[in-house]
C-alpha positions as CSV (number, residue, x, y, z in Angstrom):
1,M,0.0,0.0,0.0
2,F,1.3,3.4,-1.0
3,T,0.2,7.1,-0.9
4,G,1.5,8.4,-4.2
5,I,3.9,10.8,-2.5
6,V,7.2,10.1,-4.2
7,E,10.2,9.8,-2.0
8,T,13.0,10.0,-4.6
9,T,13.9,8.9,-8.1
10,G,16.1,6.0,-9.1
11,V,18.2,5.4,-12.3
12,I,17.9,2.2,-14.3
13,D,21.5,0.8,-14.3
14,S,20.8,-2.4,-16.2
15,L,18.0,-4.3,-18.0
16,N,18.3,-8.0,-18.6
17,Y,15.7,-10.5,-19.8
18,D,15.6,-14.0,-18.3
19,K,13.2,-15.7,-20.7
20,E,10.0,-13.7,-20.3
21,N,10.9,-11.8,-17.1
22,L,12.7,-8.5,-17.1
23,N,15.3,-8.0,-14.4
24,L,16.3,-4.4,-13.5
25,T,19.0,-2.9,-11.4
26,V,18.0,0.5,-10.0
27,S,20.4,2.8,-8.2
28,S,18.9,5.3,-5.7
29,S,19.6,7.2,-2.5
30,I,17.3,4.9,-0.6
31,S,18.6,1.5,-1.9
32,H,20.9,1.1,1.1
33,D,17.9,1.4,3.4
34,L,15.9,-1.3,1.7
35,R,15.6,-5.1,2.5
36,V,15.2,-8.1,0.2
37,D,11.4,-9.0,-0.1
38,E,10.4,-5.3,0.5
39,S,7.6,-3.9,-1.7
40,L,8.7,-0.7,-3.4
41,S,6.8,1.4,-5.9
42,H,8.7,2.1,-9.2
43,D,6.7,4.6,-11.3
44,G,3.6,3.4,-9.5
45,V,4.2,-0.3,-9.9
46,C,4.6,-2.3,-6.7
47,L,7.7,-4.5,-7.2
48,T,9.6,-6.8,-4.8
49,V,13.2,-6.1,-4.0
50,T,15.1,-9.2,-4.9
51,R,18.8,-8.2,-4.4
52,L,20.7,-5.4,-2.7
53,S,24.0,-3.6,-2.9
54,D,25.1,-0.4,-1.2
55,K,23.8,1.9,-3.9
56,S,21.3,-0.2,-5.9
57,H,18.6,-2.8,-5.8
58,D,17.2,-5.4,-8.2
59,I,13.6,-6.1,-9.1
60,T,11.9,-8.5,-11.5
61,L,9.0,-7.8,-13.8
62,V,6.8,-10.6,-15.1
63,P,5.0,-10.6,-18.4
64,E,1.7,-9.4,-16.8
65,T,3.5,-6.3,-15.4
66,L,5.3,-5.6,-18.6
67,K,2.0,-5.8,-20.5
68,K,0.2,-3.3,-18.2
69,S,3.1,-0.8,-17.6
70,R,5.5,1.3,-19.6
71,F,8.5,-0.7,-18.4
72,S,9.2,-2.3,-21.7
73,D,9.9,1.2,-23.1
74,L,12.5,2.0,-20.4
75,E,16.2,1.9,-21.1
76,V,19.5,2.2,-19.2
77,G,19.6,5.7,-17.7
78,S,15.8,6.2,-17.4
79,L,14.5,7.7,-14.2
80,V,11.8,6.1,-12.2
81,N,9.8,7.5,-9.2
82,L,10.3,5.6,-6.0
83,E,8.1,5.3,-2.9
84,R,8.5,2.9,0.0
85,S,5.3,1.2,1.3
86,L,3.1,2.9,3.8
87,K,3.6,2.2,7.5
88,V,0.4,1.7,9.4
89,S,1.3,4.7,11.7
90,D,2.0,7.1,8.7
91,R,-0.1,10.0,7.5
92,L,-2.0,9.3,4.3
93,D,-0.8,12.5,2.4
94,G,-1.8,11.4,-1.1
95,H,-4.6,8.8,-1.6
96,I,-4.7,5.0,-1.3
97,V,-2.4,3.6,-4.0
98,Q,-2.0,-0.1,-4.4
99,G,0.9,-0.1,-6.9
100,H,-1.2,-2.2,-9.3
101,V,-1.1,-0.3,-12.6
102,D,-4.3,-0.4,-14.6
103,D,-3.3,1.3,-17.8
104,I,-0.8,3.1,-19.9
105,A,-1.6,6.6,-21.0
106,R,0.2,8.9,-23.5
107,C,1.3,12.4,-22.7
108,K,-0.4,14.6,-25.3
109,K,0.4,18.1,-24.2
110,I,2.6,19.9,-21.7
111,I,2.0,23.5,-20.7
112,D,4.8,25.3,-18.9
113,N,3.4,28.2,-16.9
114,G,6.7,29.2,-15.4
115,N,6.1,28.0,-11.9
116,N,3.6,25.2,-12.5
117,W,3.0,22.7,-15.3
118,V,-0.2,21.2,-16.8
119,Y,0.1,17.8,-18.4
120,T,-2.7,16.3,-20.5
121,F,-2.9,12.6,-21.1
122,K,-4.9,10.3,-23.3
123,S,-6.2,7.1,-22.0
124,K,-8.8,5.0,-23.9
125,N,-9.3,2.0,-21.7
126,F,-10.6,2.9,-18.2
127,L,-11.4,6.6,-18.4
128,K,-14.8,5.8,-16.7
129,Y,-12.8,5.8,-13.4
130,V,-11.6,9.4,-13.8
131,V,-13.8,12.0,-12.3
132,E,-13.3,15.8,-12.1
133,K,-11.2,16.7,-9.0
134,G,-10.7,13.0,-8.3
135,S,-7.5,11.2,-7.5
136,I,-5.3,9.4,-10.0
137,T,-1.8,8.0,-9.9
138,V,0.6,8.9,-12.8
139,N,4.0,7.2,-12.7
140,G,3.4,6.6,-9.0
141,V,2.5,10.3,-8.2
142,S,-0.8,11.0,-6.5
143,L,-2.5,13.8,-8.5
144,T,-5.9,15.4,-9.0
145,C,-7.6,15.2,-12.4
146,F,-9.4,18.1,-14.1
147,D,-10.5,19.1,-17.6
148,I,-11.8,15.6,-18.4
149,R,-13.2,15.2,-21.9
150,D,-13.4,12.4,-24.4
151,N,-10.4,10.2,-23.6
152,F,-8.3,13.0,-22.1
153,F,-7.6,14.3,-18.6
154,S,-5.2,16.9,-17.2
155,V,-3.2,17.2,-14.0
156,A,-1.3,20.2,-12.6
157,I,2.2,19.8,-11.2
158,I,3.6,22.2,-8.5
159,P,7.4,23.1,-8.5
160,H,8.1,20.7,-5.5
161,T,6.6,17.7,-7.4
162,Y,8.3,18.7,-10.6
163,S,11.7,18.9,-9.0
164,K,11.3,15.6,-7.0
165,T,9.9,13.3,-9.7
166,N,10.6,12.3,-13.3
167,F,7.9,14.7,-14.6
168,K,10.6,17.1,-15.5
169,F,11.9,14.6,-18.1
170,L,8.5,13.8,-19.5
171,S,7.9,14.8,-23.1
172,E,4.9,14.9,-25.3
173,N,4.1,11.4,-26.7
174,D,5.9,9.6,-23.8
175,L,4.0,6.8,-22.1
176,V,3.1,6.8,-18.4
177,N,1.8,4.2,-15.9
178,I,-1.7,4.9,-14.6
179,E,-3.5,3.6,-11.5
180,Y,-7.1,4.6,-11.1
181,D,-8.6,5.3,-7.7
182,I,-9.4,2.0,-6.1
183,L,-12.7,3.3,-4.7
184,G,-14.1,3.8,-8.2
185,K,-13.2,0.3,-9.2
186,Y,-14.9,-1.2,-6.1
187,I,-18.0,0.9,-6.6
188,E,-18.3,-0.3,-10.2
189,R,-17.9,-3.9,-9.1
190,L,-20.5,-3.6,-6.3
191,S,-23.0,-1.9,-8.6
192,K,-22.9,-4.9,-11.0
193,H,-24.2,-7.3,-8.4
């Protein structure tokens, strides 16, 4: 369980396929504090730490994760947003984030307003879960949606989030990982019964 408040970024040091699985080595400022078997959000995807060194950690992505995330587009040197799992005693500063990515969206427009940025994304699969002023997770960052129309939604990024996450490196046409608010998914499921 996560909150969508990114702690730091990590750099992809290596990508190696083992049959269908993708093994990554990620270096970060928090790698030395992790433990093997710990859950860690990488761009919003909950992944298990499988190996550690002083400055990096390893993770493995199975085909289901690769199919539903943007990880197959990453390369050595790519930055990923990192968040450790929520402690029961912590504040819930963002929203409830499971780390189970639902969709991939494409960045269609970036507006730089000088001290804030507006990113517009296109998502055709599950946009029914996006509501005006509702929560959404983009690359593991808890954000608020607005300007929802057709298959598009926008989010605003403040300077703190921009400097602390990989949003500053996002370009138009880049893919991002999307997790929709769990409450909307449960409400839909319950309403069908």
